[in-house]
Steps between C-alpha positions, in 0.01 A plus 500: 500500500502205264121464474444870433780509241363192325154663486649815351722327243245240396605187312861620457557532876667165560742531210587862576559429867721207403698716260546770760618241749745339259633840396540583867300822477319388812815585695419866448140494625474725807382263769373260236162678496258589223629859489852386422373258237310778323807725519714238327237450229477875445866503400466210256464669156279236346323265736249418230774389257643281775158353565453444127824297484381291792164443329671400174726254680202353684294483180773312314524246780132414458581341167719227638813460292524127417805429715371148567548418131868583538520307828363189329785515248749425777593145594693455825664177601744382761826406332571129514150417625158434355339766718337761275389812683130585471383852419263632768191651337373763516778750574593543866466874466391749233636845561554855376750761615392866455827609661694366200206533262508125437165413346496130581684209652442148629682254726509127429642202687604150397480224759599137559272321748357839593836648600605807295804441282512835318310826471474726196376858498392623155422862425462745214627856485569780253868603496590866471522633144322192368154434360522122546415322822746241626442190709756376754505172693669500841590151622610388843596145596359368829588135445760303689544297178654604167242626250479550127248735339399491134301763316360322199786275396779724626679457833493849650586452867714249691545644851817390676313448827235650720465874555369427850712432807275331756546609860357381830242742637653532842260570783189404303243273658487147355256450208148439621315181410201656326550617139276800563691587816832476311377757250423743782841420645677566169323831453617609844855383437507692171435827683837464672662583165540837328642582157635811327587558136767735365832611634531879522129580515357197677132419493323266738306220333158383611443144615189337358322351800383192311752264337500498120556123513424235762633148476210258432352293781611173338861615461798354680538807722326829573616844406413825324639783289442860609574806289643843580354740244523848355138585417408137427825420316704231684859606568603227747364161602495360852474121524392327821510123531469224755839335534599183681811453711702184557289415804181519287385818673320749278617860491463810281757595238499803273665626184497823296526552126520818296238572233648826369815640341522767772700457823295335772558468875290285731508499879343284766429682825733779378789259434616469139443152359525566126655759269574513126643770274358633174463246222673613180234379259614735221805283430537133411397275785576125485204261520664332800394782734269410786317829437479562127321759287402416143451837332273579207353151478292421193132421551413133434317567172794710372741234625318222317470705183875565491565133580279391209696721258820322600 
């Protein structure tokens, strides 16, 4: 069915099929066949307008919004230490989300000795009844140490701790000796997890099979960050890492962090291991939050211009 539908729909097939899946229209396909797919499309009043929106979103994403310029304005440091976190370049992931008509986003990480300390997801969107695009920065703290983040000369985030609770991956085979073999092992372990977004109308998220970040070979320990996505927009992060017990035996540990304001639930082998409620970003949120959204952030050139006037 998929090949024939893709041939019929042409270059818009992938996006349209994704939209139908996310909107759960696929539930109504009789037997999941081509006939049912055509029936559903016949009742959509304007498939072409839908395809046009998808094309416009895709076209905008080709002109990469300079999120890295904004990322470079941030300075992260461990409080009470000389360890300054290093921005990983380029972005871990560039994404779009036709489901929410988000034209562009990017995910960045800051590390100390190769280990991720914090992740920031930046994205632009057009609010309803507005002709001005906004840019939000979603921050999540992964560090076991206290951090301070500055944007320009202003302290904008001082998380009270880590957003991640590390847990032993019970039943998992011990980490293998080869770095390449450990990557295969981590990818298999990641498939034990599932994630859904939303509360009343839940939607299953898709696990990217490749990690968006892998600890470097010369780091103190091995690990990786996987992403659960809507379209290609990360909504939750899964962290896998090689831990060490008191008897010096290596083992796998994992942690989960939200990357969205929506409720998220994560399970491992059908057992809930993580759940968070909706994030109320439309009211004041203290900069001490471990997950923190900076709304309507000024672009670096605008920021510097306003700073020069003062």
